[in-house]
C-alpha positions as CSV (number, residue, x, y, z in Angstrom):
1,M,74.8,84.7,75.1
2,E,75.6,84.1,71.6
3,E,79.8,83.6,70.8
4,E,79.5,86.9,68.4
5,K,77.9,89.3,71.1
6,K,81.2,88.4,73.5
7,I,83.5,91.2,74.3
8,T,86.7,91.3,75.2
9,K,88.3,92.5,78.5
10,L,90.8,94.6,75.9
11,Q,87.5,96.0,74.1
12,F,85.8,96.4,77.5
13,H,88.5,98.8,79.0
14,A,88.9,100.5,75.7
15,Q,85.3,101.1,75.9
16,Y,85.0,102.2,79.6
17,I,87.7,104.6,79.0
18,K,85.9,106.0,75.9
19,Q,82.9,106.3,78.1
20,N,84.9,108.2,81.0
21,L,86.9,110.3,78.7
22,G,85.9,113.1,80.5
23,I,86.7,112.3,84.0
24,H,90.4,110.4,83.0
25,I,91.1,113.7,81.4
26,V,90.7,115.4,84.6
27,I,92.7,113.0,86.6
28,L,95.6,113.8,83.8
29,L,95.5,117.4,84.6
30,C,95.1,116.9,88.6
31,F,98.8,115.0,88.5
32,V,100.1,117.8,85.5
33,L,100.1,120.4,87.9
34,P,102.0,118.7,90.8
35,A,104.4,116.8,88.1
36,L,105.3,120.7,86.8
37,L,105.7,121.5,90.2
38,F,107.8,119.1,91.0
39,I,110.0,119.4,87.6
40,D,110.3,123.2,88.8
41,Y,111.6,122.7,92.1
42,M,114.3,119.8,90.7
43,H,115.4,122.9,88.0
44,E,115.3,125.0,90.9
45,Y,118.1,123.1,93.0
46,E,120.1,122.3,89.8
47,V,120.4,125.9,88.9
48,I,121.2,126.5,92.8
49,S,124.1,123.9,92.3
50,S,125.8,125.3,89.3
51,M,125.7,128.7,90.4
52,K,128.0,130.9,92.4
53,I,127.4,133.4,95.6
54,G,128.4,136.3,95.3
55,E,127.8,140.2,96.6
56,A,125.8,143.0,95.0
57,I,124.6,146.5,95.7
58,V,121.0,147.6,95.2
59,E,120.5,150.2,92.9
60,A,117.0,150.9,92.7
61,K,113.7,149.4,93.0
62,R,111.1,149.2,90.5
63,K,107.6,147.8,89.1
64,A,107.4,146.3,85.9
65,G,104.3,145.3,84.1
66,K,101.4,142.9,84.7
67,L,102.3,139.8,84.9
68,L,100.4,137.7,82.1
69,K,96.7,138.4,82.8
70,S,97.1,139.1,86.8
71,R,96.0,142.5,88.1
72,K,99.5,142.1,90.2
73,E,102.5,143.8,88.9
74,I,105.9,142.7,89.3
75,N,108.4,144.3,92.0
76,L,111.9,144.5,90.5
77,I,114.9,145.1,92.5
78,Q,117.9,146.3,90.2
79,Y,121.3,145.8,91.2
80,K,125.1,146.1,90.4
81,Y,127.5,143.5,91.0
82,G,131.3,142.7,89.5
83,V,132.9,140.1,88.5
84,D,136.8,139.5,87.4
85,G,136.7,143.5,86.8
86,Q,133.3,143.3,84.6
87,I,130.2,145.9,86.5
88,I,127.2,144.1,85.2
89,T,123.6,146.0,86.3
90,T,120.7,143.9,86.0
91,A,117.2,143.4,87.7
92,C,115.5,140.6,89.3
93,P,111.8,140.1,90.8
94,V,111.2,139.3,94.3
95,G,108.1,138.8,96.6
96,K,106.3,141.5,98.0
97,K,108.0,141.2,102.1
98,K,111.1,140.7,100.0
99,W,110.7,144.0,98.3
100,N,109.7,146.3,101.5
101,K,112.5,144.9,103.4
102,I,115.1,145.5,100.9
103,K,116.5,149.3,100.2
104,E,118.2,151.3,97.9
105,G,122.3,150.9,98.8
106,D,121.6,147.8,100.4
107,K,124.4,144.7,100.1
108,I,122.5,141.6,98.9
109,K,123.6,137.9,98.2
110,I,123.2,136.8,94.5
111,E,123.5,133.5,92.4
112,Y,125.0,134.3,89.0
113,D,126.5,131.7,86.1
114,E,130.3,131.7,86.3
115,K,130.2,130.6,82.4
116,D,128.0,133.5,81.8
117,P,128.3,136.2,84.8
118,S,125.8,138.0,83.1
119,K,123.1,135.4,84.2
120,S,122.2,136.0,87.9
121,R,119.3,136.7,90.5
122,I,118.9,137.6,94.1
123,K,119.6,134.4,96.3
124,N,116.5,132.6,97.1
125,S,114.5,135.0,95.3
126,T,112.0,132.5,93.7
127,I,108.8,131.7,95.3
128,L,109.9,127.9,95.4
129,L,113.2,128.7,97.3
130,D,111.2,131.2,99.6
131,P,107.8,131.2,99.9
132,F,107.2,133.3,103.0
133,S,107.9,136.5,101.1
134,Y,104.9,136.3,99.5
135,D,101.5,136.5,99.7
136,F,99.0,134.0,100.6
137,D,97.2,134.3,97.2
138,E,100.9,134.4,95.2
139,I,101.5,130.9,97.0
140,F,97.9,129.4,96.9
141,T,98.1,127.4,94.0
142,P,101.6,126.2,93.7
143,F,101.7,124.8,97.5
144,I,98.0,124.8,98.8
145,M,95.7,123.8,95.3
146,T,98.8,121.8,93.6
147,P,99.2,119.1,96.5
148,L,95.0,119.2,96.7
149,F,94.8,118.7,92.7
150,F,96.8,115.6,93.4
151,I,94.8,114.3,96.5
152,L,91.9,114.8,94.2
153,A,94.2,112.8,91.5
154,I,94.1,109.9,93.7
155,Y,90.5,109.9,95.0
156,L,89.2,109.7,91.4
157,L,92.0,107.3,90.0
158,L,91.0,105.1,93.3
159,K,86.6,105.5,92.6
160,L,86.9,105.0,89.0
161,K,88.8,101.9,89.4
162,K,86.2,100.4,92.1
163,D,83.3,101.2,89.6
164,R,85.6,99.3,86.8
165,D,86.5,96.8,88.7
166,E,82.7,96.1,89.7
167,L,81.5,96.9,85.9
168,Q,84.0,93.9,84.6
169,F,83.1,91.8,87.5
170,L,79.2,91.9,86.4
171,I,80.2,91.9,82.9
172,F,82.4,89.0,82.6
173,K,81.1,86.7,85.8
174,G,77.9,88.1,87.1
175,K,74.5,86.1,86.4
176,Q,72.2,87.1,83.7
177,T,68.2,87.0,84.0
178,E,65.3,88.9,82.3
179,G,64.6,92.5,83.6
180,K,61.5,94.8,83.3
181,I,61.2,98.4,82.9
182,I,58.3,99.5,85.5
183,N,58.6,102.9,85.9
184,S,60.1,105.6,83.8
185,E,59.8,109.5,83.6
186,L,62.1,112.5,82.1
187,I,63.5,114.6,84.5
188,K,64.8,118.0,83.2
189,E,67.5,119.9,85.5
190,K,69.5,122.8,84.2
191,R,72.8,121.3,83.7
192,E,70.8,117.6,82.7
193,S,67.7,115.7,81.2
194,Y,67.0,112.3,81.9
195,Y,64.7,109.5,82.1
196,K,64.5,108.3,86.3
197,T,64.6,104.7,85.2
198,E,62.8,102.0,87.6
199,Y,63.2,98.0,86.8
200,E,62.6,95.4,88.6
201,F,64.4,91.3,88.3
202,R,64.4,88.2,90.0
203,D,67.7,85.9,91.2
204,E,68.4,82.3,90.5
205,E,66.4,81.9,94.0
206,N,63.3,83.7,92.6
207,N,64.1,86.8,94.8
208,K,62.8,90.0,93.5
209,Y,64.7,92.8,93.6
210,T,64.2,96.8,92.2
211,G,67.2,98.7,90.9
212,K,67.0,102.4,89.4
213,I,69.0,103.7,86.8
214,K,69.4,107.8,84.9
215,I,69.6,107.3,81.4
216,P,70.4,110.3,79.6
217,Y,68.5,111.9,77.5
218,L,70.4,112.4,74.2
219,L,71.3,109.2,74.1
220,K,67.2,107.8,73.9
221,K,64.8,110.3,72.9
222,E,61.8,108.0,74.0
223,I,60.6,106.6,77.7
224,P,62.7,102.9,78.1
225,K,59.8,100.1,78.5
226,G,59.5,96.7,78.4
227,N,62.0,93.8,79.0
228,G,65.5,93.7,79.0
229,I,68.5,91.9,80.3
230,V,69.6,92.4,83.9
231,L,73.3,91.4,85.0
232,Y,73.8,91.0,89.2
233,D,76.1,89.7,91.3
234,S,74.8,86.0,92.3
235,N,76.6,87.1,96.2
236,D,75.0,90.5,96.3
237,P,71.8,90.5,94.0
238,K,71.8,94.6,94.7
239,I,74.8,95.1,92.7
240,N,73.6,94.8,89.2
241,I,73.4,96.5,86.0
242,W,70.3,97.4,83.4
243,G,71.3,96.6,79.7
244,G,68.3,97.1,78.0
245,E,67.6,94.9,74.9
246,N,71.3,94.1,74.0
247,I,73.6,93.3,77.4
248,F,76.4,95.4,75.7
249,D,74.2,98.4,75.4
250,Y,75.4,99.3,78.8
251,F,78.5,101.3,77.5
252,S,75.8,103.5,76.2
253,I,73.2,103.7,78.7
254,N,75.0,103.5,81.9
255,Y,78.4,105.7,81.0
256,R,78.2,106.9,84.6
257,I,77.3,103.9,86.4
258,H,77.5,104.2,90.8
259,F,76.1,101.1,92.0
260,K,73.8,102.3,94.0
261,K,72.3,100.5,96.5
262,I,68.6,99.0,95.3
263,K,66.2,97.5,98.5
264,K,65.0,93.5,98.7
265,N,61.3,93.7,98.2
């Protein structure tokens, strides 16, 4: 391979991230939700540790407007309490079950800021501290979907790392040989159009192998044909990539490589 065509590992990783930017963004977003939930938890406990417990009397139960774009209204409990001779009246949102349980005139536990007693809330009124007072659909996202997002992020990250490691091995340590495209056809689907291409090559022992690859239509407007470079694992030639006329075109042609197993002829 010509010296000027060699690629550094830094360039390889930079280009790999660029070509897989979409999935990297998905992984990042899947980590963001659990992180925000964790931060929310930490804030909740920080608030609890700095607040004093008091007692209040429920004055009224009322509904507020819809929360953001949600179809549900906010359930508010209006209550009053006294601190240092000062009577304070305010309201706090609660879950549906707590809303049904509390009645006007009830005495309830509250938490208030000692430095600013006007800042208060009903004890354990948030979804993080009392999820059982909320309906299933209200706790679905923070307590079910969020952990699933985290698991999905881990899975995608490990899979991407495996693909990247295999690709890196082929690029820097794989054997290079000449391959030939033996069949290619344009497949048009609702979501994408691509060339379903089959190629063949021989390893050092002159064993013939065939491989398949999907080449996105937007990257090549004519049916792929002719010879090109193939990189393969000398220990397992079934793992390989097609590089076209220039092996470093794999970044544009094989932007999502799945290393499909191919059969030995």
